[in-house]
C-alpha positions as CSV (number, residue, x, y, z in Angstrom):
1,X,6.8,-24.0,8.8
2,X,4.7,-22.2,5.7
3,X,6.4,-20.1,3.4
4,X,3.5,-17.2,3.9
5,X,3.9,-17.6,7.7
6,X,4.7,-14.2,9.1
7,X,4.2,-15.3,12.9
8,X,6.2,-13.2,15.4
9,X,6.3,-10.4,12.9
10,X,4.9,-6.8,13.5
11,X,3.7,-4.8,10.8
12,X,2.5,-1.2,10.3
13,X,0.1,-0.5,7.4
14,X,-1.1,2.7,6.8
15,X,-4.5,3.7,5.3
16,X,-5.7,0.4,6.8
17,X,-9.1,1.3,8.3
18,X,-10.6,0.2,4.9
19,X,-10.3,-1.0,1.6
20,X,-7.2,-2.2,0.4
21,X,-5.0,-1.4,3.8
22,X,-7.7,-3.3,5.8
23,X,-7.5,-6.6,3.5
24,X,-3.9,-6.2,3.7
25,X,-3.7,-6.1,7.9
26,X,-6.5,-9.2,8.0
27,X,-4.6,-10.9,6.0
28,X,-1.3,-10.5,7.7
29,X,-2.8,-11.1,11.1
30,X,-4.3,-14.5,9.4
31,X,-0.6,-15.2,8.9
32,X,0.5,-14.8,12.3
33,X,1.5,-11.1,12.2
34,X,0.8,-8.5,14.7
35,X,-0.7,-5.7,12.7
36,X,-1.0,-1.6,13.5
37,X,-3.8,-0.4,11.8
38,X,-3.1,3.4,10.7
39,X,-5.5,6.2,9.3
40,X,-6.6,9.6,9.5
41,X,-9.5,8.7,11.9
42,X,-9.3,7.2,15.5
43,X,-12.4,5.8,15.5
44,X,-12.2,3.6,12.2
45,X,-8.4,2.4,13.0
46,X,-10.2,1.1,16.3
47,X,-12.9,-0.4,14.9
48,X,-11.0,-2.6,12.2
49,X,-8.4,-3.5,15.3
50,X,-11.3,-4.7,17.4
51,X,-12.8,-7.1,14.6
52,X,-9.6,-8.1,14.1
53,X,-8.5,-9.3,17.5
54,X,-12.0,-10.5,17.9
55,X,-10.9,-13.0,15.2
56,X,-7.4,-13.3,16.2
57,X,-7.1,-13.3,19.7
58,X,-6.7,-10.1,21.9
59,X,-3.4,-7.9,21.3
60,X,-3.1,-8.9,17.5
61,X,-4.2,-5.6,16.1
62,X,-3.1,-2.3,17.3
63,X,-5.0,1.2,16.5
64,X,-2.8,4.2,16.1
65,X,-4.1,6.8,14.0
66,X,-1.8,9.0,12.0
67,X,-2.2,11.7,9.1
68,X,0.7,10.9,6.6
69,X,0.9,14.4,5.7
70,X,2.4,15.3,9.4
71,X,6.1,13.9,9.7
72,X,5.7,14.4,13.7
73,X,2.3,12.0,13.5
74,X,4.1,9.7,11.4
75,X,7.4,9.6,14.2
76,X,4.7,9.1,16.6
77,X,3.5,6.0,14.9
78,X,6.6,4.7,14.5
79,X,7.5,5.0,18.5
80,X,4.5,3.8,19.9
81,X,4.5,0.7,17.6
82,X,7.7,0.0,19.2
83,X,6.5,0.7,22.4
84,X,3.6,-2.1,21.9
85,X,5.3,-4.7,20.0
86,X,8.9,-4.0,20.6
87,X,10.0,-3.7,17.0
88,X,8.8,-3.3,13.1
89,X,9.5,-6.1,10.8
90,X,6.7,-5.0,8.0
91,X,5.9,-1.6,6.7
92,X,3.2,-1.5,4.1
93,X,2.8,2.4,2.8
94,X,-0.7,2.0,1.6
95,X,-2.1,5.1,2.3
96,X,-2.5,8.0,-0.5
97,X,-4.2,11.0,-1.8
98,X,-5.8,11.8,-4.9
99,X,-7.1,15.2,-5.2
100,X,-7.7,15.8,-8.6
101,X,-9.1,14.0,-11.5
102,X,-8.8,15.8,-15.3
103,X,-6.0,17.3,-17.2
104,X,-2.9,18.1,-15.7
105,X,-4.1,21.7,-17.5
106,X,-6.3,22.0,-15.0
107,X,-4.5,21.1,-11.9
108,X,-3.7,23.2,-9.0
109,X,-0.1,24.2,-7.6
110,X,-1.6,23.1,-4.0
111,X,-3.4,20.1,-5.4
112,X,0.0,18.7,-7.0
113,X,1.7,19.5,-3.8
114,X,-0.5,17.6,-1.8
115,X,-0.4,14.4,-4.2
116,X,3.3,14.6,-4.4
117,X,3.7,15.0,-0.7
118,X,1.3,12.4,0.8
119,X,2.0,9.8,-1.9
120,X,6.3,10.1,-2.2
121,X,7.4,11.8,0.6
122,X,5.3,10.5,3.4
123,X,6.6,7.0,2.0
124,X,10.4,8.5,2.2
125,X,9.7,9.3,6.1
126,X,8.6,6.3,7.0
127,X,11.1,4.2,5.4
128,X,13.5,6.3,7.3
129,X,11.9,5.7,10.3
130,X,11.9,1.9,10.2
131,X,14.9,0.9,8.1
132,X,17.5,1.6,10.9
133,X,16.1,-0.8,13.2
134,X,15.8,-3.4,10.2
135,X,18.9,-2.9,9.1
136,X,20.3,-3.2,12.5
137,X,18.5,-6.9,12.5
138,X,19.6,-7.4,8.8
139,X,15.8,-8.3,8.2
140,X,12.6,-6.3,6.8
141,X,10.0,-6.1,4.3
142,X,8.8,-3.0,2.8
143,X,5.9,-2.8,0.4
144,X,4.7,0.2,-1.4
145,X,1.3,0.4,-2.9
146,X,1.6,1.7,-6.4
147,X,-0.5,1.8,-9.1
148,X,-0.9,0.2,-12.6
149,X,-1.5,4.1,-13.6
150,X,2.2,4.2,-12.9
151,X,2.9,2.4,-15.8
152,X,0.4,4.3,-18.4
153,X,-0.4,7.5,-19.6
154,X,-3.8,8.8,-18.4
155,X,-6.5,11.8,-19.4
156,X,-7.8,12.1,-16.0
157,X,-5.4,10.7,-13.3
158,X,-2.3,12.0,-14.8
159,X,-0.5,14.0,-11.2
160,X,-1.8,10.5,-9.2
161,X,-0.3,8.4,-11.9
162,X,3.0,10.6,-11.7
163,X,3.4,10.1,-7.9
164,X,2.8,6.4,-8.4
165,X,5.2,6.1,-10.8
166,X,7.7,7.6,-8.5
167,X,6.8,4.9,-6.3
168,X,8.2,2.6,-8.2
169,X,11.5,4.3,-8.7
170,X,11.4,5.1,-4.8
171,X,11.4,0.9,-4.0
172,X,13.9,0.3,-7.0
173,X,16.6,2.6,-4.9
174,X,15.4,1.4,-1.6
175,X,16.1,-1.9,-2.6
176,X,19.6,-1.2,-4.0
177,X,20.3,0.8,-0.7
178,X,19.0,-1.4,1.8
179,X,19.2,-4.8,0.0
180,X,23.0,-5.7,1.5
181,X,21.3,-5.5,5.1
182,X,18.7,-7.8,3.9
183,X,16.1,-5.4,3.7
184,X,13.6,-6.0,1.0
185,X,11.5,-3.5,-1.0
186,X,8.9,-3.7,-3.5
187,X,5.6,-2.3,-5.2
188,X,2.4,-3.5,-5.9
189,X,0.5,-2.1,-8.7
190,X,-3.4,-2.5,-8.8
191,X,-5.3,-1.8,-11.1
192,X,-9.2,-0.4,-10.6
193,X,-9.9,-2.3,-7.4
194,X,-13.6,-1.8,-5.6
195,X,-12.7,0.5,-2.7
196,X,-14.1,3.8,-1.7
197,X,-10.9,5.7,-2.9
198,X,-11.6,4.3,-6.2
199,X,-15.3,4.5,-6.3
200,X,-15.4,7.2,-8.8
201,X,-13.7,4.8,-11.2
202,X,-15.6,1.6,-10.8
203,X,-19.0,3.0,-10.1
204,X,-18.6,4.8,-13.6
205,X,-20.3,2.6,-16.0
206,X,-18.5,3.9,-18.5
207,X,-15.0,3.1,-17.4
208,X,-16.2,0.0,-15.7
209,X,-17.4,-1.7,-18.7
210,X,-14.6,-0.5,-20.5
211,X,-11.9,-1.9,-17.9
212,X,-13.8,-5.3,-17.8
213,X,-13.9,-5.4,-21.7
214,X,-10.1,-5.2,-22.0
215,X,-9.2,-7.5,-18.7
216,X,-8.8,-10.7,-19.3
217,X,-10.5,-12.2,-16.3
218,X,-13.5,-10.2,-17.1
219,X,-14.0,-8.3,-13.6
220,X,-12.6,-5.5,-11.6
221,X,-10.5,-6.4,-8.6
222,X,-11.2,-6.8,-5.3
223,X,-9.1,-5.8,-2.2
224,X,-8.1,-9.3,-1.4
225,X,-6.6,-9.8,-4.5
226,X,-3.8,-7.3,-3.5
227,X,-3.5,-8.6,-0.1
228,X,-2.6,-12.1,-0.9
229,X,0.2,-10.4,-3.2
230,X,1.5,-8.4,-0.2
231,X,1.8,-11.5,1.9
232,X,3.6,-13.4,-0.2
233,X,6.0,-10.2,-0.8
234,X,6.5,-10.1,3.0
235,X,6.8,-13.6,4.0
236,X,9.7,-16.4,3.2
237,X,7.6,-16.7,0.1
238,X,9.0,-13.9,-1.3
239,X,12.5,-13.6,0.3
240,X,14.5,-13.6,-2.8
241,X,12.2,-10.8,-4.8
242,X,13.0,-7.1,-4.0
243,X,13.2,-3.6,-6.1
244,X,10.2,-5.4,-8.2
245,X,6.7,-4.0,-8.8
246,X,3.6,-7.0,-9.1
247,X,0.9,-5.7,-11.3
248,X,-2.5,-6.6,-10.2
249,X,-5.3,-5.8,-12.6
250,X,-6.6,-9.0,-14.0
251,X,-4.3,-8.7,-16.7
252,X,-6.1,-5.6,-18.0
253,X,-2.6,-3.8,-19.0
254,X,-1.9,-6.5,-21.3
255,X,-5.5,-7.2,-22.6
256,X,-6.1,-3.8,-24.3
257,X,-5.8,0.1,-24.5
258,X,-5.7,2.2,-21.7
259,X,-7.2,5.0,-23.7
260,X,-10.4,2.8,-23.5
261,X,-10.7,4.3,-19.6
262,X,-10.8,8.1,-20.4
């Protein structure tokens, strides 16, 4: 059996109708998992699930839309997943919000609250919902998609970066709490990945050029660059890794000053 095989595992991936989340779902399915595609829009979820089923076989993917800002919708997501697949073995908290670009001084209270609730509290809710059954089986893998912004200051992404730094600590704390039950909790911290979510960054010529200049690999990231790391963390290959964050930025965080991105 391959160390990266996840056959027989059931995975919920939030924000998986596009970008990084979709790539994670596709790669987990490729390695044998049953995957639940979830984001706010039902039609988008169904499109991705159908595409995966077309390639991997009927019943591999299931679309269950949910808005991460609603605890009731997340409860529904978990309950419907159990009803369809019997259990939940993998949780990937990928969905996130960024409703403000600019200095913290211009951040409105409602914007800050939305960022914190969607990027931190929703992950807490989901873990609370799936951890009991994982603990009962003494097996589970949880991955929170953070950001390299969690490790740096930023003149334009302060609130978002703050929320992603909190996700790093959330993973560390959960790793300590859940580790005795053989549940692994980790973060991946992507740099600028060419997705719709980060379009304002990578389609800005100044930011894109500055990022590439300080990135040892001299390119921006692609969704699959993150997906492979998540497969590793959710499979037997990552069975002795917990409470960690894996930076996926082509080396940008060690290649130069983030000030060039402002």
